[in-house]
mmCIF file of the protein (N, C-alpha, C, O) and its ligand, coordinates in Angstrom:
data_MODEL
# 
_entry.id   MODEL 
# 
loop_
_entity.id 
_entity.type 
_entity.pdbx_number_of_molecules 
1 polymer     1 
2 non-polymer 1 
# 
_entity_poly.entity_id                      1 
_entity_poly.type                           'polypeptide(L)' 
_entity_poly.nstd_linkage                   no 
_entity_poly.nstd_monomer                   no 
_entity_poly.pdbx_seq_one_letter_code       MDAMGDEPTGGGTVVYADCVHCGEPTEYPESVKGSTLCPVCEWHEAQRTACSG 
_entity_poly.pdbx_seq_one_letter_code_can   MDAMGDEPTGGGTVVYADCVHCGEPTEYPESVKGSTLCPVCEWHEAQRTACSG 
_entity_poly.pdbx_strand_id                 A 
# 
loop_
_entity_poly_seq.entity_id 
_entity_poly_seq.num 
_entity_poly_seq.mon_id 
_entity_poly_seq.hetero 
1 1  MET n 
1 2  ASP n 
1 3  ALA n 
1 4  MET n 
1 5  GLY n 
1 6  ASP n 
1 7  GLU n 
1 8  PRO n 
1 9  THR n 
1 10 GLY n 
1 11 GLY n 
1 12 GLY n 
1 13 THR n 
1 14 VAL n 
1 15 VAL n 
1 16 TYR n 
1 17 ALA n 
1 18 ASP n 
1 19 CYS n 
1 20 VAL n 
1 21 HIS n 
1 22 CYS n 
1 23 GLY n 
1 24 GLU n 
1 25 PRO n 
1 26 THR n 
1 27 GLU n 
1 28 TYR n 
1 29 PRO n 
1 30 GLU n 
1 31 SER n 
1 32 VAL n 
1 33 LYS n 
1 34 GLY n 
1 35 SER n 
1 36 THR n 
1 37 LEU n 
1 38 CYS n 
1 39 PRO n 
1 40 VAL n 
1 41 CYS n 
1 42 GLU n 
1 43 TRP n 
1 44 HIS n 
1 45 GLU n 
1 46 ALA n 
1 47 GLN n 
1 48 ARG n 
1 49 THR n 
1 50 ALA n 
1 51 CYS n 
1 52 SER n 
1 53 GLY n 
# 
loop_
_struct_asym.id 
_struct_asym.entity_id 
A 1 
B 2 
# 
loop_
_chem_comp.id 
_chem_comp.type 
_chem_comp.mon_nstd_flag 
ALA 'L-peptide linking' y 
ARG 'L-peptide linking' y 
ASP 'L-peptide linking' y 
CYS 'L-peptide linking' y 
GLN 'L-peptide linking' y 
GLU 'L-peptide linking' y 
GLY 'peptide linking'   y 
HIS 'L-peptide linking' y 
LEU 'L-peptide linking' y 
LYS 'L-peptide linking' y 
MET 'L-peptide linking' y 
PRO 'L-peptide linking' y 
SER 'L-peptide linking' y 
THR 'L-peptide linking' y 
TRP 'L-peptide linking' y 
TYR 'L-peptide linking' y 
VAL 'L-peptide linking' y 
ZN  non-polymer         . 
# 
_pdbx_entity_nonpoly.entity_id   2 
_pdbx_entity_nonpoly.name        ? 
_pdbx_entity_nonpoly.comp_id     ZN 
# 
_pdbx_nonpoly_scheme.asym_id         B 
_pdbx_nonpoly_scheme.entity_id       2 
_pdbx_nonpoly_scheme.mon_id          ZN 
_pdbx_nonpoly_scheme.ndb_seq_num     1 
_pdbx_nonpoly_scheme.pdb_seq_num     101 
_pdbx_nonpoly_scheme.auth_seq_num    101 
_pdbx_nonpoly_scheme.pdb_mon_id      ZN 
_pdbx_nonpoly_scheme.auth_mon_id     ZN 
_pdbx_nonpoly_scheme.pdb_strand_id   A 
_pdbx_nonpoly_scheme.pdb_ins_code    . 
# 
loop_
_atom_site.group_PDB 
_atom_site.id 
_atom_site.type_symbol 
_atom_site.label_atom_id 
_atom_site.label_alt_id 
_atom_site.label_comp_id 
_atom_site.label_asym_id 
_atom_site.label_entity_id 
_atom_site.label_seq_id 
_atom_site.pdbx_PDB_ins_code 
_atom_site.Cartn_x 
_atom_site.Cartn_y 
_atom_site.Cartn_z 
_atom_site.occupancy 
_atom_site.B_iso_or_equiv 
_atom_site.pdbx_formal_charge 
_atom_site.auth_seq_id 
_atom_site.auth_comp_id 
_atom_site.auth_asym_id 
_atom_site.auth_atom_id 
_atom_site.pdbx_PDB_model_num 
ATOM   1   N  N  . MET A 1 1  ? 90.154 119.203 80.454  1.00 0.00 ? 1   MET A N  1 
ATOM   2   C  CA . MET A 1 1  ? 90.114 117.762 80.182  1.00 0.00 ? 1   MET A CA 1 
ATOM   3   C  C  . MET A 1 1  ? 90.140 117.017 81.513  1.00 0.00 ? 1   MET A C  1 
ATOM   4   O  O  . MET A 1 1  ? 91.200 116.811 82.106  1.00 0.00 ? 1   MET A O  1 
ATOM   5   N  N  . ASP A 1 2  ? 89.012 116.638 81.948  1.00 0.00 ? 2   ASP A N  1 
ATOM   6   C  CA . ASP A 1 2  ? 88.965 115.935 83.221  1.00 0.00 ? 2   ASP A CA 1 
ATOM   7   C  C  . ASP A 1 2  ? 88.045 114.729 83.089  1.00 0.00 ? 2   ASP A C  1 
ATOM   8   O  O  . ASP A 1 2  ? 86.897 114.738 83.533  1.00 0.00 ? 2   ASP A O  1 
ATOM   9   N  N  . ALA A 1 3  ? 88.583 113.712 82.473  1.00 0.00 ? 3   ALA A N  1 
ATOM   10  C  CA . ALA A 1 3  ? 87.785 112.507 82.269  1.00 0.00 ? 3   ALA A CA 1 
ATOM   11  C  C  . ALA A 1 3  ? 87.765 111.673 83.539  1.00 0.00 ? 3   ALA A C  1 
ATOM   12  O  O  . ALA A 1 3  ? 88.798 111.376 84.139  1.00 0.00 ? 3   ALA A O  1 
ATOM   13  N  N  . MET A 1 4  ? 86.565 111.312 83.919  1.00 0.00 ? 4   MET A N  1 
ATOM   14  C  CA . MET A 1 4  ? 86.444 110.515 85.143  1.00 0.00 ? 4   MET A CA 1 
ATOM   15  C  C  . MET A 1 4  ? 86.446 109.016 84.827  1.00 0.00 ? 4   MET A C  1 
ATOM   16  O  O  . MET A 1 4  ? 85.791 108.230 85.512  1.00 0.00 ? 4   MET A O  1 
ATOM   17  N  N  . GLY A 1 5  ? 87.168 108.640 83.812  1.00 0.00 ? 5   GLY A N  1 
ATOM   18  C  CA . GLY A 1 5  ? 87.202 107.217 83.445  1.00 0.00 ? 5   GLY A CA 1 
ATOM   19  C  C  . GLY A 1 5  ? 88.089 106.434 84.378  1.00 0.00 ? 5   GLY A C  1 
ATOM   20  O  O  . GLY A 1 5  ? 88.945 106.981 85.073  1.00 0.00 ? 5   GLY A O  1 
ATOM   21  N  N  . ASP A 1 6  ? 87.860 105.140 84.374  1.00 0.00 ? 6   ASP A N  1 
ATOM   22  C  CA . ASP A 1 6  ? 88.714 104.309 85.205  1.00 0.00 ? 6   ASP A CA 1 
ATOM   23  C  C  . ASP A 1 6  ? 89.934 103.931 84.398  1.00 0.00 ? 6   ASP A C  1 
ATOM   24  O  O  . ASP A 1 6  ? 89.873 103.079 83.512  1.00 0.00 ? 6   ASP A O  1 
ATOM   25  N  N  . GLU A 1 7  ? 91.007 104.555 84.704  1.00 0.00 ? 7   GLU A N  1 
ATOM   26  C  CA . GLU A 1 7  ? 92.225 104.286 83.965  1.00 0.00 ? 7   GLU A CA 1 
ATOM   27  C  C  . GLU A 1 7  ? 92.989 103.158 84.647  1.00 0.00 ? 7   GLU A C  1 
ATOM   28  O  O  . GLU A 1 7  ? 93.297 103.223 85.837  1.00 0.00 ? 7   GLU A O  1 
ATOM   29  N  N  . PRO A 1 8  ? 93.281 102.142 83.879  1.00 0.00 ? 8   PRO A N  1 
ATOM   30  C  CA . PRO A 1 8  ? 94.044 101.037 84.469  1.00 0.00 ? 8   PRO A CA 1 
ATOM   31  C  C  . PRO A 1 8  ? 95.431 101.499 84.897  1.00 0.00 ? 8   PRO A C  1 
ATOM   32  O  O  . PRO A 1 8  ? 96.155 102.140 84.136  1.00 0.00 ? 8   PRO A O  1 
ATOM   33  N  N  . THR A 1 9  ? 95.774 101.167 86.098  1.00 0.00 ? 9   THR A N  1 
ATOM   34  C  CA . THR A 1 9  ? 97.075 101.598 86.622  1.00 0.00 ? 9   THR A CA 1 
ATOM   35  C  C  . THR A 1 9  ? 98.083 100.460 86.541  1.00 0.00 ? 9   THR A C  1 
ATOM   36  O  O  . THR A 1 9  ? 98.855 100.220 87.470  1.00 0.00 ? 9   THR A O  1 
ATOM   37  N  N  . GLY A 1 10 ? 98.056 99.776  85.423  1.00 0.00 ? 10  GLY A N  1 
ATOM   38  C  CA . GLY A 1 10 ? 98.985 98.677  85.259  1.00 0.00 ? 10  GLY A CA 1 
ATOM   39  C  C  . GLY A 1 10 ? 98.478 97.418  85.907  1.00 0.00 ? 10  GLY A C  1 
ATOM   40  O  O  . GLY A 1 10 ? 97.564 97.449  86.732  1.00 0.00 ? 10  GLY A O  1 
ATOM   41  N  N  . GLY A 1 11 ? 99.070 96.320  85.533  1.00 0.00 ? 11  GLY A N  1 
ATOM   42  C  CA . GLY A 1 11 ? 98.641 95.057  86.107  1.00 0.00 ? 11  GLY A CA 1 
ATOM   43  C  C  . GLY A 1 11 ? 97.482 94.474  85.336  1.00 0.00 ? 11  GLY A C  1 
ATOM   44  O  O  . GLY A 1 11 ? 97.126 94.952  84.258  1.00 0.00 ? 11  GLY A O  1 
ATOM   45  N  N  . GLY A 1 12 ? 96.901 93.443  85.896  1.00 0.00 ? 12  GLY A N  1 
ATOM   46  C  CA . GLY A 1 12 ? 95.779 92.793  85.231  1.00 0.00 ? 12  GLY A CA 1 
ATOM   47  C  C  . GLY A 1 12 ? 94.519 93.603  85.356  1.00 0.00 ? 12  GLY A C  1 
ATOM   48  O  O  . GLY A 1 12 ? 94.419 94.532  86.157  1.00 0.00 ? 12  GLY A O  1 
ATOM   49  N  N  . THR A 1 13 ? 93.566 93.224  84.546  1.00 0.00 ? 13  THR A N  1 
ATOM   50  C  CA . THR A 1 13 ? 92.288 93.926  84.602  1.00 0.00 ? 13  THR A CA 1 
ATOM   51  C  C  . THR A 1 13 ? 91.338 93.203  85.540  1.00 0.00 ? 13  THR A C  1 
ATOM   52  O  O  . THR A 1 13 ? 90.924 92.072  85.284  1.00 0.00 ? 13  THR A O  1 
ATOM   53  N  N  . VAL A 1 14 ? 91.010 93.857  86.600  1.00 0.00 ? 14  VAL A N  1 
ATOM   54  C  CA . VAL A 1 14 ? 90.091 93.266  87.565  1.00 0.00 ? 14  VAL A CA 1 
ATOM   55  C  C  . VAL A 1 14 ? 88.756 93.981  87.487  1.00 0.00 ? 14  VAL A C  1 
ATOM   56  O  O  . VAL A 1 14 ? 88.673 95.196  87.666  1.00 0.00 ? 14  VAL A O  1 
ATOM   57  N  N  . VAL A 1 15 ? 87.723 93.217  87.219  1.00 0.00 ? 15  VAL A N  1 
ATOM   58  C  CA . VAL A 1 15 ? 86.390 93.806  87.164  1.00 0.00 ? 15  VAL A CA 1 
ATOM   59  C  C  . VAL A 1 15 ? 85.701 93.590  88.502  1.00 0.00 ? 15  VAL A C  1 
ATOM   60  O  O  . VAL A 1 15 ? 85.490 92.457  88.935  1.00 0.00 ? 15  VAL A O  1 
ATOM   61  N  N  . TYR A 1 16 ? 85.364 94.672  89.133  1.00 0.00 ? 16  TYR A N  1 
ATOM   62  C  CA . TYR A 1 16 ? 84.729 94.568  90.439  1.00 0.00 ? 16  TYR A CA 1 
ATOM   63  C  C  . TYR A 1 16 ? 83.219 94.556  90.306  1.00 0.00 ? 16  TYR A C  1 
ATOM   64  O  O  . TYR A 1 16 ? 82.639 95.214  89.442  1.00 0.00 ? 16  TYR A O  1 
ATOM   65  N  N  . ALA A 1 17 ? 82.608 93.794  91.181  1.00 0.00 ? 17  ALA A N  1 
ATOM   66  C  CA . ALA A 1 17 ? 81.154 93.708  91.160  1.00 0.00 ? 17  ALA A CA 1 
ATOM   67  C  C  . ALA A 1 17 ? 80.562 95.005  91.697  1.00 0.00 ? 17  ALA A C  1 
ATOM   68  O  O  . ALA A 1 17 ? 81.183 95.720  92.484  1.00 0.00 ? 17  ALA A O  1 
ATOM   69  N  N  . ASP A 1 18 ? 79.347 95.283  91.251  1.00 0.00 ? 18  ASP A N  1 
ATOM   70  C  CA . ASP A 1 18 ? 78.672 96.482  91.740  1.00 0.00 ? 18  ASP A CA 1 
ATOM   71  C  C  . ASP A 1 18 ? 77.954 96.187  93.043  1.00 0.00 ? 18  ASP A C  1 
ATOM   72  O  O  . ASP A 1 18 ? 77.510 95.064  93.285  1.00 0.00 ? 18  ASP A O  1 
ATOM   73  N  N  . CYS A 1 19 ? 77.850 97.182  93.855  1.00 0.00 ? 19  CYS A N  1 
ATOM   74  C  CA . CYS A 1 19 ? 77.121 97.039  95.114  1.00 0.00 ? 19  CYS A CA 1 
ATOM   75  C  C  . CYS A 1 19 ? 75.645 96.804  94.797  1.00 0.00 ? 19  CYS A C  1 
ATOM   76  O  O  . CYS A 1 19 ? 75.064 97.486  93.952  1.00 0.00 ? 19  CYS A O  1 
ATOM   77  N  N  . VAL A 1 20 ? 75.053 95.835  95.482  1.00 0.00 ? 20  VAL A N  1 
ATOM   78  C  CA . VAL A 1 20 ? 73.656 95.508  95.206  1.00 0.00 ? 20  VAL A CA 1 
ATOM   79  C  C  . VAL A 1 20 ? 72.727 96.571  95.774  1.00 0.00 ? 20  VAL A C  1 
ATOM   80  O  O  . VAL A 1 20 ? 71.540 96.600  95.449  1.00 0.00 ? 20  VAL A O  1 
ATOM   81  N  N  . HIS A 1 21 ? 73.250 97.426  96.602  1.00 0.00 ? 21  HIS A N  1 
ATOM   82  C  CA . HIS A 1 21 ? 72.426 98.458  97.231  1.00 0.00 ? 21  HIS A CA 1 
ATOM   83  C  C  . HIS A 1 21 ? 72.480 99.772  96.467  1.00 0.00 ? 21  HIS A C  1 
ATOM   84  O  O  . HIS A 1 21 ? 71.444 100.332 96.109  1.00 0.00 ? 21  HIS A O  1 
ATOM   85  N  N  . CYS A 1 22 ? 73.676 100.256 96.220  1.00 0.00 ? 22  CYS A N  1 
ATOM   86  C  CA . CYS A 1 22 ? 73.790 101.584 95.626  1.00 0.00 ? 22  CYS A CA 1 
ATOM   87  C  C  . CYS A 1 22 ? 74.435 101.565 94.249  1.00 0.00 ? 22  CYS A C  1 
ATOM   88  O  O  . CYS A 1 22 ? 74.458 102.589 93.566  1.00 0.00 ? 22  CYS A O  1 
ATOM   89  N  N  . GLY A 1 23 ? 74.953 100.433 93.835  1.00 0.00 ? 23  GLY A N  1 
ATOM   90  C  CA . GLY A 1 23 ? 75.522 100.350 92.504  1.00 0.00 ? 23  GLY A CA 1 
ATOM   91  C  C  . GLY A 1 23 ? 76.960 100.804 92.415  1.00 0.00 ? 23  GLY A C  1 
ATOM   92  O  O  . GLY A 1 23 ? 77.549 100.801 91.334  1.00 0.00 ? 23  GLY A O  1 
ATOM   93  N  N  . GLU A 1 24 ? 77.524 101.190 93.528  1.00 0.00 ? 24  GLU A N  1 
ATOM   94  C  CA . GLU A 1 24 ? 78.919 101.602 93.528  1.00 0.00 ? 24  GLU A CA 1 
ATOM   95  C  C  . GLU A 1 24 ? 79.811 100.366 93.396  1.00 0.00 ? 24  GLU A C  1 
ATOM   96  O  O  . GLU A 1 24 ? 79.435 99.277  93.829  1.00 0.00 ? 24  GLU A O  1 
ATOM   97  N  N  . PRO A 1 25 ? 80.956 100.531 92.816  1.00 0.00 ? 25  PRO A N  1 
ATOM   98  C  CA . PRO A 1 25 ? 81.874 99.396  92.718  1.00 0.00 ? 25  PRO A CA 1 
ATOM   99  C  C  . PRO A 1 25 ? 82.346 98.944  94.089  1.00 0.00 ? 25  PRO A C  1 
ATOM   100 O  O  . PRO A 1 25 ? 82.640 99.753  94.969  1.00 0.00 ? 25  PRO A O  1 
ATOM   101 N  N  . THR A 1 26 ? 82.408 97.637  94.242  1.00 0.00 ? 26  THR A N  1 
ATOM   102 C  CA . THR A 1 26 ? 82.834 97.082  95.516  1.00 0.00 ? 26  THR A CA 1 
ATOM   103 C  C  . THR A 1 26 ? 84.308 96.704  95.462  1.00 0.00 ? 26  THR A C  1 
ATOM   104 O  O  . THR A 1 26 ? 84.991 96.922  94.462  1.00 0.00 ? 26  THR A O  1 
ATOM   105 N  N  . GLU A 1 27 ? 84.769 96.139  96.550  1.00 0.00 ? 27  GLU A N  1 
ATOM   106 C  CA . GLU A 1 27 ? 86.152 95.673  96.584  1.00 0.00 ? 27  GLU A CA 1 
ATOM   107 C  C  . GLU A 1 27 ? 86.246 94.223  96.152  1.00 0.00 ? 27  GLU A C  1 
ATOM   108 O  O  . GLU A 1 27 ? 87.319 93.621  96.178  1.00 0.00 ? 27  GLU A O  1 
ATOM   109 N  N  . TYR A 1 28 ? 85.108 93.670  95.753  1.00 0.00 ? 28  TYR A N  1 
ATOM   110 C  CA . TYR A 1 28 ? 85.083 92.262  95.391  1.00 0.00 ? 28  TYR A CA 1 
ATOM   111 C  C  . TYR A 1 28 ? 85.017 92.095  93.885  1.00 0.00 ? 28  TYR A C  1 
ATOM   112 O  O  . TYR A 1 28 ? 84.325 92.846  93.197  1.00 0.00 ? 28  TYR A O  1 
ATOM   113 N  N  . PRO A 1 29 ? 85.738 91.109  93.379  1.00 0.00 ? 29  PRO A N  1 
ATOM   114 C  CA . PRO A 1 29 ? 85.659 90.826  91.945  1.00 0.00 ? 29  PRO A CA 1 
ATOM   115 C  C  . PRO A 1 29 ? 84.305 90.251  91.589  1.00 0.00 ? 29  PRO A C  1 
ATOM   116 O  O  . PRO A 1 29 ? 83.591 89.740  92.452  1.00 0.00 ? 29  PRO A O  1 
ATOM   117 N  N  . GLU A 1 30 ? 83.951 90.337  90.314  1.00 0.00 ? 30  GLU A N  1 
ATOM   118 C  CA . GLU A 1 30 ? 82.645 89.869  89.879  1.00 0.00 ? 30  GLU A CA 1 
ATOM   119 C  C  . GLU A 1 30 ? 82.474 88.370  90.064  1.00 0.00 ? 30  GLU A C  1 
ATOM   120 O  O  . GLU A 1 30 ? 81.356 87.856  90.048  1.00 0.00 ? 30  GLU A O  1 
ATOM   121 N  N  . SER A 1 31 ? 83.588 87.674  90.240  1.00 0.00 ? 31  SER A N  1 
ATOM   122 C  CA . SER A 1 31 ? 83.519 86.215  90.389  1.00 0.00 ? 31  SER A CA 1 
ATOM   123 C  C  . SER A 1 31 ? 82.954 85.825  91.747  1.00 0.00 ? 31  SER A C  1 
ATOM   124 O  O  . SER A 1 31 ? 82.583 84.672  91.969  1.00 0.00 ? 31  SER A O  1 
ATOM   125 N  N  . VAL A 1 32 ? 82.893 86.800  92.659  1.00 0.00 ? 32  VAL A N  1 
ATOM   126 C  CA . VAL A 1 32 ? 82.358 86.502  93.982  1.00 0.00 ? 32  VAL A CA 1 
ATOM   127 C  C  . VAL A 1 32 ? 80.863 86.234  93.885  1.00 0.00 ? 32  VAL A C  1 
ATOM   128 O  O  . VAL A 1 32 ? 80.113 86.991  93.269  1.00 0.00 ? 32  VAL A O  1 
ATOM   129 N  N  . LYS A 1 33 ? 80.453 85.138  94.509  1.00 0.00 ? 33  LYS A N  1 
ATOM   130 C  CA . LYS A 1 33 ? 79.028 84.794  94.458  1.00 0.00 ? 33  LYS A CA 1 
ATOM   131 C  C  . LYS A 1 33 ? 78.269 85.502  95.571  1.00 0.00 ? 33  LYS A C  1 
ATOM   132 O  O  . LYS A 1 33 ? 78.848 85.950  96.561  1.00 0.00 ? 33  LYS A O  1 
ATOM   133 N  N  . GLY A 1 34 ? 76.971 85.588  95.383  1.00 0.00 ? 34  GLY A N  1 
ATOM   134 C  CA . GLY A 1 34 ? 76.152 86.226  96.396  1.00 0.00 ? 34  GLY A CA 1 
ATOM   135 C  C  . GLY A 1 34 ? 76.114 87.729  96.210  1.00 0.00 ? 34  GLY A C  1 
ATOM   136 O  O  . GLY A 1 34 ? 76.628 88.262  95.227  1.00 0.00 ? 34  GLY A O  1 
ATOM   137 N  N  . SER A 1 35 ? 75.509 88.391  97.147  1.00 0.00 ? 35  SER A N  1 
ATOM   138 C  CA . SER A 1 35 ? 75.369 89.837  97.059  1.00 0.00 ? 35  SER A CA 1 
ATOM   139 C  C  . SER A 1 35 ? 76.636 90.524  97.542  1.00 0.00 ? 35  SER A C  1 
ATOM   140 O  O  . SER A 1 35 ? 77.191 90.197  98.591  1.00 0.00 ? 35  SER A O  1 
ATOM   141 N  N  . THR A 1 36 ? 77.061 91.466  96.758  1.00 0.00 ? 36  THR A N  1 
ATOM   142 C  CA . THR A 1 36 ? 78.268 92.204  97.121  1.00 0.00 ? 36  THR A CA 1 
ATOM   143 C  C  . THR A 1 36 ? 77.893 93.606  97.556  1.00 0.00 ? 36  THR A C  1 
ATOM   144 O  O  . THR A 1 36 ? 77.011 94.236  96.973  1.00 0.00 ? 36  THR A O  1 
ATOM   145 N  N  . LEU A 1 37 ? 78.555 94.077  98.559  1.00 0.00 ? 37  LEU A N  1 
ATOM   146 C  CA . LEU A 1 37 ? 78.281 95.415  99.073  1.00 0.00 ? 37  LEU A CA 1 
ATOM   147 C  C  . LEU A 1 37 ? 79.549 96.253  99.042  1.00 0.00 ? 37  LEU A C  1 
ATOM   148 O  O  . LEU A 1 37 ? 80.651 95.754  99.269  1.00 0.00 ? 37  LEU A O  1 
ATOM   149 N  N  . CYS A 1 38 ? 79.370 97.525  98.759  1.00 0.00 ? 38  CYS A N  1 
ATOM   150 C  CA . CYS A 1 38 ? 80.502 98.429  98.790  1.00 0.00 ? 38  CYS A CA 1 
ATOM   151 C  C  . CYS A 1 38 ? 80.858 98.683  100.262 1.00 0.00 ? 38  CYS A C  1 
ATOM   152 O  O  . CYS A 1 38 ? 80.046 98.403  101.144 1.00 0.00 ? 38  CYS A O  1 
ATOM   153 N  N  . PRO A 1 39 ? 82.031 99.196  100.532 1.00 0.00 ? 39  PRO A N  1 
ATOM   154 C  CA . PRO A 1 39 ? 82.451 99.429  101.916 1.00 0.00 ? 39  PRO A CA 1 
ATOM   155 C  C  . PRO A 1 39 ? 81.429 100.230 102.715 1.00 0.00 ? 39  PRO A C  1 
ATOM   156 O  O  . PRO A 1 39 ? 81.216 99.963  103.897 1.00 0.00 ? 39  PRO A O  1 
ATOM   157 N  N  . VAL A 1 40 ? 80.809 101.192 102.087 1.00 0.00 ? 40  VAL A N  1 
ATOM   158 C  CA . VAL A 1 40 ? 79.837 102.038 102.789 1.00 0.00 ? 40  VAL A CA 1 
ATOM   159 C  C  . VAL A 1 40 ? 78.619 101.236 103.193 1.00 0.00 ? 40  VAL A C  1 
ATOM   160 O  O  . VAL A 1 40 ? 78.218 101.253 104.357 1.00 0.00 ? 40  VAL A O  1 
ATOM   161 N  N  . CYS A 1 41 ? 78.017 100.522 102.228 1.00 0.00 ? 41  CYS A N  1 
ATOM   162 C  CA . CYS A 1 41 ? 76.829 99.728  102.531 1.00 0.00 ? 41  CYS A CA 1 
ATOM   163 C  C  . CYS A 1 41 ? 77.183 98.591  103.481 1.00 0.00 ? 41  CYS A C  1 
ATOM   164 O  O  . CYS A 1 41 ? 76.376 98.208  104.328 1.00 0.00 ? 41  CYS A O  1 
ATOM   165 N  N  . GLU A 1 42 ? 78.374 98.059  103.341 1.00 0.00 ? 42  GLU A N  1 
ATOM   166 C  CA . GLU A 1 42 ? 78.804 96.987  104.228 1.00 0.00 ? 42  GLU A CA 1 
ATOM   167 C  C  . GLU A 1 42 ? 78.831 97.505  105.667 1.00 0.00 ? 42  GLU A C  1 
ATOM   168 O  O  . GLU A 1 42 ? 78.432 96.810  106.602 1.00 0.00 ? 42  GLU A O  1 
ATOM   169 N  N  . TRP A 1 43 ? 79.297 98.707  105.815 1.00 0.00 ? 43  TRP A N  1 
ATOM   170 C  CA . TRP A 1 43 ? 79.367 99.320  107.137 1.00 0.00 ? 43  TRP A CA 1 
ATOM   171 C  C  . TRP A 1 43 ? 77.962 99.514  107.694 1.00 0.00 ? 43  TRP A C  1 
ATOM   172 O  O  . TRP A 1 43 ? 77.697 99.248  108.866 1.00 0.00 ? 43  TRP A O  1 
ATOM   173 N  N  . HIS A 1 44 ? 77.067 99.984  106.823 1.00 0.00 ? 44  HIS A N  1 
ATOM   174 C  CA . HIS A 1 44 ? 75.685 100.182 107.261 1.00 0.00 ? 44  HIS A CA 1 
ATOM   175 C  C  . HIS A 1 44 ? 75.054 98.866  107.681 1.00 0.00 ? 44  HIS A C  1 
ATOM   176 O  O  . HIS A 1 44 ? 74.344 98.792  108.684 1.00 0.00 ? 44  HIS A O  1 
ATOM   177 N  N  . GLU A 1 45 ? 75.323 97.832  106.899 1.00 0.00 ? 45  GLU A N  1 
ATOM   178 C  CA . GLU A 1 45 ? 74.780 96.518  107.221 1.00 0.00 ? 45  GLU A CA 1 
ATOM   179 C  C  . GLU A 1 45 ? 75.302 96.061  108.574 1.00 0.00 ? 45  GLU A C  1 
ATOM   180 O  O  . GLU A 1 45 ? 74.565 95.484  109.373 1.00 0.00 ? 45  GLU A O  1 
ATOM   181 N  N  . ALA A 1 46 ? 76.556 96.318  108.819 1.00 0.00 ? 46  ALA A N  1 
ATOM   182 C  CA . ALA A 1 46 ? 77.159 95.916  110.086 1.00 0.00 ? 46  ALA A CA 1 
ATOM   183 C  C  . ALA A 1 46 ? 76.478 96.644  111.243 1.00 0.00 ? 46  ALA A C  1 
ATOM   184 O  O  . ALA A 1 46 ? 76.251 96.068  112.307 1.00 0.00 ? 46  ALA A O  1 
ATOM   185 N  N  . GLN A 1 47 ? 76.159 97.906  111.020 1.00 0.00 ? 47  GLN A N  1 
ATOM   186 C  CA . GLN A 1 47 ? 75.488 98.665  112.074 1.00 0.00 ? 47  GLN A CA 1 
ATOM   187 C  C  . GLN A 1 47 ? 74.092 98.117  112.322 1.00 0.00 ? 47  GLN A C  1 
ATOM   188 O  O  . GLN A 1 47 ? 73.637 98.025  113.462 1.00 0.00 ? 47  GLN A O  1 
ATOM   189 N  N  . ARG A 1 48 ? 73.423 97.754  111.236 1.00 0.00 ? 48  ARG A N  1 
ATOM   190 C  CA . ARG A 1 48 ? 72.061 97.239  111.378 1.00 0.00 ? 48  ARG A CA 1 
ATOM   191 C  C  . ARG A 1 48 ? 72.064 95.941  112.168 1.00 0.00 ? 48  ARG A C  1 
ATOM   192 O  O  . ARG A 1 48 ? 71.282 95.766  113.102 1.00 0.00 ? 48  ARG A O  1 
ATOM   193 N  N  . THR A 1 49 ? 72.945 95.045  111.787 1.00 0.00 ? 49  THR A N  1 
ATOM   194 C  CA . THR A 1 49 ? 72.978 93.755  112.464 1.00 0.00 ? 49  THR A CA 1 
ATOM   195 C  C  . THR A 1 49 ? 73.451 93.929  113.908 1.00 0.00 ? 49  THR A C  1 
ATOM   196 O  O  . THR A 1 49 ? 73.061 93.178  114.802 1.00 0.00 ? 49  THR A O  1 
ATOM   197 N  N  . ALA A 1 50 ? 74.289 94.924  114.110 1.00 0.00 ? 50  ALA A N  1 
ATOM   198 C  CA . ALA A 1 50 ? 74.799 95.140  115.452 1.00 0.00 ? 50  ALA A CA 1 
ATOM   199 C  C  . ALA A 1 50 ? 73.701 95.668  116.377 1.00 0.00 ? 50  ALA A C  1 
ATOM   200 O  O  . ALA A 1 50 ? 73.721 95.425  117.583 1.00 0.00 ? 50  ALA A O  1 
ATOM   201 N  N  . CYS A 1 51 ? 72.757 96.382  115.801 1.00 0.00 ? 51  CYS A N  1 
ATOM   202 C  CA . CYS A 1 51 ? 71.709 96.988  116.603 1.00 0.00 ? 51  CYS A CA 1 
ATOM   203 C  C  . CYS A 1 51 ? 70.523 96.054  116.781 1.00 0.00 ? 51  CYS A C  1 
ATOM   204 O  O  . CYS A 1 51 ? 69.748 96.208  117.725 1.00 0.00 ? 51  CYS A O  1 
ATOM   205 N  N  . SER A 1 52 ? 70.375 95.091  115.887 1.00 0.00 ? 52  SER A N  1 
ATOM   206 C  CA . SER A 1 52 ? 69.209 94.208  115.974 1.00 0.00 ? 52  SER A CA 1 
ATOM   207 C  C  . SER A 1 52 ? 69.344 93.256  117.155 1.00 0.00 ? 52  SER A C  1 
ATOM   208 O  O  . SER A 1 52 ? 70.428 92.759  117.461 1.00 0.00 ? 52  SER A O  1 
ATOM   209 N  N  . GLY A 1 53 ? 68.244 93.026  117.787 1.00 0.00 ? 53  GLY A N  1 
ATOM   210 C  CA . GLY A 1 53 ? 68.258 92.087  118.907 1.00 0.00 ? 53  GLY A CA 1 
ATOM   211 C  C  . GLY A 1 53 ? 68.338 92.897  120.166 1.00 0.00 ? 53  GLY A C  1 
ATOM   212 O  O  . GLY A 1 53 ? 68.364 92.335  121.261 1.00 0.00 ? 53  GLY A O  1 
HETATM 213 ZN ZN . ZN  B 2 .  ? 76.750 100.357 98.343  1.00 0.00 2 101 ZN  A ZN 1 
# 
């Protein structure tokens, strides 16, 4: 029995937005406007912008 469900660990229910790049859950709630990126894609974006120019 190894369910990979998201089990609430107490507290309120926070729905996180999906990453616009890979679909992974981000650290941002769905109420956040604009494109949300997961930590991984955010890091990649940072590298891209850091290298441009
Ligand atoms: Zn992502």
